[in-house]
C-alpha positions as CSV (number, residue, x, y, z in Angstrom):
1,M,0.8,24.4,1.9
2,V,-0.5,20.8,1.4
3,T,-4.2,20.6,0.8
4,I,-6.6,17.7,0.5
5,A,-7.8,17.7,-3.0
6,R,-10.9,15.4,-2.7
7,K,-13.0,13.6,-0.2
8,P,-11.8,10.2,0.9
9,R,-13.3,7.2,-0.8
10,V,-12.7,4.6,1.9
11,M,-15.2,2.3,3.5
12,Y,-16.5,3.6,6.8
13,Y,-19.8,3.8,8.7
14,F,-20.9,7.3,9.8
15,L,-23.9,8.3,11.9
16,R,-24.6,11.5,13.7
17,N,-23.6,12.2,17.2
18,R,-24.7,9.4,19.5
19,R,-26.4,11.8,21.9
20,D,-28.8,12.8,19.2
21,V,-29.7,9.5,17.5
22,R,-31.7,6.8,19.2
23,R,-33.7,3.8,18.0
24,K,-37.4,3.4,18.7
25,D,-36.6,1.3,21.7
26,G,-34.5,4.1,23.2
27,R,-31.1,2.4,22.6
28,I,-28.3,4.7,21.3
29,I,-27.1,4.1,17.8
30,M,-23.4,3.3,17.5
31,K,-21.0,5.1,15.3
32,I,-18.5,2.7,13.7
33,Y,-15.4,3.4,11.7
34,I,-13.0,1.1,9.9
35,C,-9.5,1.6,11.1
36,F,-6.0,0.4,10.1
37,P,-4.4,-2.2,12.5
38,E,-4.4,-1.3,16.2
39,G,-6.9,1.4,15.6
40,K,-4.6,3.6,13.5
41,A,-5.9,6.1,10.9
42,K,-2.7,6.7,8.9
43,A,-0.5,4.4,6.8
44,L,2.8,4.9,5.0
45,T,4.0,2.8,2.1
46,M,7.0,3.0,-0.2
47,S,7.5,1.6,-3.8
48,Y,10.8,1.2,-5.6
49,D,11.4,-0.1,-9.1
50,D,13.9,-2.2,-11.1
51,G,15.8,-3.9,-8.3
52,K,19.2,-2.2,-8.9
53,I,22.1,-2.7,-6.5
54,Q,21.2,0.5,-4.7
55,D,18.3,-1.3,-3.1
56,E,20.8,-2.7,-0.6
57,R,21.4,0.7,0.9
58,L,17.8,1.8,0.6
59,I,16.6,-1.3,2.5
60,E,19.2,-0.7,5.2
61,I,17.6,2.8,5.7
62,F,14.1,1.4,5.7
63,N,14.9,-1.3,8.2
64,K,16.7,1.1,10.5
65,H,13.5,3.3,10.8
66,G,10.9,0.5,10.7
67,I,9.6,1.5,7.2
68,K,8.3,-1.2,4.8
69,G,8.6,-1.1,1.1
70,T,7.4,-2.8,-2.1
71,F,10.1,-3.6,-4.6
72,N,9.1,-4.1,-8.2
73,L,11.5,-6.5,-10.0
74,N,12.2,-7.8,-13.5
75,Y,13.1,-11.4,-13.2
76,G,14.3,-11.6,-16.8
77,L,16.9,-8.9,-16.4
78,M,18.5,-9.9,-13.1
79,E,21.5,-11.6,-14.6
80,K,22.1,-9.2,-17.5
81,E,25.2,-7.0,-17.6
82,Q,24.0,-3.5,-16.8
83,D,25.3,-0.4,-15.1
84,P,24.3,-0.1,-12.4
85,P,23.9,-3.9,-11.9
86,R,20.7,-5.5,-10.5
87,I,20.4,-7.4,-7.4
88,P,21.4,-11.0,-8.3
89,R,18.8,-13.8,-7.9
90,S,20.8,-15.4,-5.1
91,R,20.2,-12.3,-3.0
92,I,16.5,-11.7,-3.6
93,S,15.0,-13.8,-0.8
94,E,17.3,-12.6,2.0
95,L,17.4,-8.9,1.0
96,Y,13.7,-8.4,0.6
97,K,12.5,-10.7,3.3
98,N,10.9,-8.0,5.4
99,H,9.4,-6.2,2.4
100,E,7.2,-7.0,-0.6
101,V,8.5,-8.2,-3.9
102,A,6.1,-7.3,-6.8
103,T,6.2,-7.7,-10.6
104,H,7.5,-5.2,-13.1
105,T,7.3,-7.5,-16.1
106,M,10.1,-9.9,-17.2
107,T,11.9,-7.5,-19.5
108,H,10.5,-4.0,-18.8
109,P,8.7,-3.3,-22.1
110,T,6.3,-0.4,-22.7
111,I,3.3,-2.8,-22.5
112,E,0.6,-0.5,-23.8
113,R,2.2,-0.9,-27.3
114,C,2.5,-4.7,-27.0
115,P,0.0,-7.4,-27.9
116,L,-2.0,-8.7,-24.9
117,T,-0.6,-12.2,-25.4
118,M,2.9,-10.8,-24.9
119,V,1.8,-8.8,-21.9
120,A,0.3,-11.9,-20.4
121,E,3.6,-13.8,-20.9
122,E,5.6,-10.9,-19.5
123,I,3.6,-10.8,-16.3
124,L,3.2,-14.5,-15.7
125,E,6.8,-15.3,-16.3
126,D,7.9,-12.5,-14.0
127,R,5.5,-13.8,-11.3
128,K,6.7,-17.4,-11.7
129,G,10.3,-16.4,-11.4
130,L,9.8,-14.1,-8.4
131,E,7.7,-16.6,-6.6
132,Q,10.3,-19.2,-7.1
133,L,13.0,-16.9,-5.6
134,T,11.0,-15.7,-2.7
135,G,8.8,-18.7,-1.9
136,K,5.8,-16.3,-1.6
137,L,2.8,-15.3,-3.7
138,V,3.6,-12.3,-5.9
139,R,0.4,-10.3,-6.6
140,G,1.4,-6.7,-7.0
141,H,2.7,-4.7,-9.9
142,A,4.2,-1.4,-11.0
143,Y,3.7,-0.6,-14.7
144,P,7.0,-0.3,-16.5
145,N,7.5,3.2,-18.0
146,G,4.1,4.0,-16.5
147,S,2.4,2.3,-19.5
148,Y,-1.0,0.6,-19.1
149,S,-4.5,0.6,-20.6
150,E,-8.0,-0.5,-19.5
151,E,-7.5,-3.8,-21.4
152,I,-4.2,-4.4,-19.5
153,K,-5.9,-3.7,-16.2
154,Q,-8.6,-6.2,-17.0
155,L,-6.0,-8.8,-18.1
156,F,-4.0,-8.3,-14.9
157,R,-7.1,-8.9,-12.8
158,Q,-7.5,-12.2,-14.6
159,L,-3.9,-13.1,-14.0
160,G,-3.9,-12.7,-10.3
161,I,-2.6,-9.1,-10.0
162,A,-4.2,-7.3,-7.1
163,Y,-3.0,-3.8,-7.8
164,G,-0.9,-1.7,-10.3
165,R,1.0,1.4,-9.4
166,V,1.0,4.2,-12.0
167,V,3.4,7.2,-12.3
168,P,1.2,10.3,-12.0
169,S,1.0,11.5,-8.4
170,V,-2.1,12.6,-6.6
171,P,-1.1,14.5,-3.4
172,D,-4.4,13.9,-1.5
173,F,-3.3,11.0,0.9
174,Q,-6.2,8.8,-0.2
175,L,-6.5,5.1,-0.6
176,P,-6.8,4.0,-4.2
177,V,-10.2,4.2,-5.8
178,D,-9.1,1.6,-8.4
179,P,-6.2,-0.6,-7.1
180,L,-5.2,-1.4,-10.7
181,E,-4.6,2.3,-11.2
182,W,-3.0,3.3,-7.9
183,H,-1.6,6.8,-7.9
184,P,1.2,7.5,-5.4
185,T,1.3,10.7,-3.3
186,C,4.7,11.8,-4.7
187,H,8.1,10.8,-6.0
188,H,10.9,11.1,-3.5
189,N,12.4,13.9,-5.6
190,D,9.3,16.0,-5.2
191,P,10.5,19.4,-3.8
192,Q,7.5,19.4,-1.4
193,L,8.3,15.9,0.0
194,M,9.1,17.0,3.5
195,R,6.3,19.5,3.6
196,K,3.9,16.7,2.6
197,A,5.5,14.5,5.3
198,E,5.0,17.2,7.9
199,F,1.4,17.7,7.0
200,F,0.8,14.0,7.0
201,A,2.5,13.4,10.4
202,D,0.6,16.3,12.0
203,F,-2.8,15.3,10.6
204,Q,-5.0,14.2,13.5
205,K,-8.5,13.9,12.3
206,K,-9.4,10.2,12.7
207,Q,-12.6,10.3,10.8
208,Y,-10.5,9.8,7.7
209,L,-8.1,7.0,6.7
210,K,-5.0,8.6,5.3
211,L,-2.2,7.1,3.2
212,M,1.2,8.5,2.2
213,Y,2.7,6.7,-0.8
214,V,6.2,7.5,-2.0
215,W,7.9,5.9,-5.0
216,G,11.1,6.1,-7.0
217,H,14.2,4.2,-8.1
218,S,17.0,3.6,-5.6
219,Y,19.7,4.3,-8.3
220,E,18.4,7.8,-8.6
221,F,19.9,8.6,-5.2
222,D,23.4,7.9,-6.7
223,N,22.6,9.7,-9.9
224,D,21.4,12.8,-8.1
225,N,23.9,12.5,-5.2
226,N,21.0,13.0,-2.7
227,W,20.8,10.0,-0.4
228,E,20.2,12.6,2.4
229,V,16.7,13.1,0.9
230,I,15.5,9.6,1.8
231,E,17.5,9.4,5.0
232,K,15.9,12.6,6.3
233,F,12.5,11.5,5.2
234,C,12.7,8.0,6.8
235,E,14.2,9.4,10.0
236,Y,11.4,11.9,10.3
237,M,8.5,9.5,9.4
238,G,9.8,6.4,11.1
239,G,8.9,5.2,14.6
240,R,5.6,6.9,15.0
241,E,3.0,5.1,17.0
242,D,0.0,6.5,15.0
243,I,1.3,5.3,11.6
244,W,0.9,1.9,10.1
245,Y,4.0,1.0,8.1
246,A,2.9,-1.4,5.4
247,T,3.7,-2.8,2.0
248,N,1.4,-2.2,-0.9
249,I,-0.1,-5.7,-0.8
250,E,-0.7,-5.5,3.0
251,I,-2.8,-2.4,2.5
252,I,-4.8,-3.9,-0.4
253,D,-5.4,-7.2,1.5
254,Y,-6.4,-5.4,4.7
255,M,-8.9,-3.1,3.0
256,E,-10.4,-6.1,1.2
257,A,-10.8,-7.9,4.5
258,A,-12.5,-4.7,5.9
259,K,-14.9,-4.7,3.0
260,R,-15.9,-8.2,3.9
261,L,-17.0,-7.5,7.4
262,R,-20.6,-8.3,8.0
263,F,-22.7,-6.3,10.5
264,S,-26.0,-7.1,12.1
265,A,-29.0,-5.0,11.2
266,D,-28.6,-3.0,14.5
267,N,-24.7,-2.8,14.0
268,E,-24.2,-4.3,17.4
269,M,-22.6,-7.5,16.1
270,V,-19.9,-7.9,13.4
271,C,-18.6,-11.0,11.7
272,N,-15.2,-11.2,10.0
273,P,-15.2,-14.1,7.5
274,S,-11.6,-13.4,6.4
275,A,-8.5,-14.9,7.9
276,Q,-6.9,-11.7,9.1
277,S,-7.9,-9.3,11.8
278,V,-9.7,-6.0,11.1
279,W,-9.8,-3.2,13.5
280,I,-12.8,-0.9,14.0
281,Q,-13.5,2.1,16.2
282,V,-16.8,2.1,18.1
283,D,-18.1,5.6,19.0
284,D,-15.3,8.0,19.9
285,G,-12.7,6.0,21.8
286,K,-13.3,2.2,21.8
287,Y,-11.1,0.2,19.4
288,V,-12.0,-3.4,18.7
289,E,-10.0,-6.1,16.9
290,V,-12.3,-8.3,15.0
291,K,-10.2,-11.4,14.5
292,G,-10.4,-13.6,11.5
293,G,-13.3,-16.0,11.5
294,S,-14.8,-14.4,14.6
295,T,-18.1,-12.8,15.5
296,V,-17.9,-9.9,18.0
297,N,-20.7,-8.3,20.1
298,L,-19.8,-4.6,20.2
299,N,-21.6,-4.1,23.4
300,D,-19.3,-6.4,25.4
């Protein structure tokens, strides 16, 4: 049985049942929740490291089922002779175009043992190379060998990194408390993967925002001869109307935009100063898209 280990730490507004709570002027107090896009309350994201040639097959599976992934690449190792080989630089832009490319350092060192000047060079040079290949901003990270420290987290914030995925799993389906120490739900080789997937897919309580985050290395499917694991998972999880399929950075940016919403004192108006839309639920069934740069009267 999959259990929820701790209460969610996501931003939402909760008031008691609207039949019981009224203002002094007799008007009913609204209950407002932050939602994922289109009013959804569940999201799925995937994260795969090292950019090995098996990413080609994995992305084909993701694309078939409408699942989005984040791929953490080492720019400095792409042209090195390795077995299995890495995706060549000439293929990066096209292969990953519907997904996110994130940093994994230039050369994959165990960075907690390295001087911070070297760590800064590793991350900046990786960012520069990946941004040149993709033509997009690269702001995410997965710590190589799961190595990091409080000093490295602070450094990465200063160098434009918005989040960092760690190795230890926390199977509670929660959004990250600290984006620079983002724990996944599980590795794809977790023997409870499908049980967790079934629990997540069946979960219907919309007063919580739930996130399932699966990670791994695509070459592991060849090593373990178990491509059926990810094929079964993606077939089961894909194509669901109540799940938002997102990359790591899409989740981070969306929740940051949600935090920036500004509500009137009576909660009847909301202003979105960000560029992207944010969705909210008003009372028990009304979903409102608050577009970027707009102010919305929730009584309309």
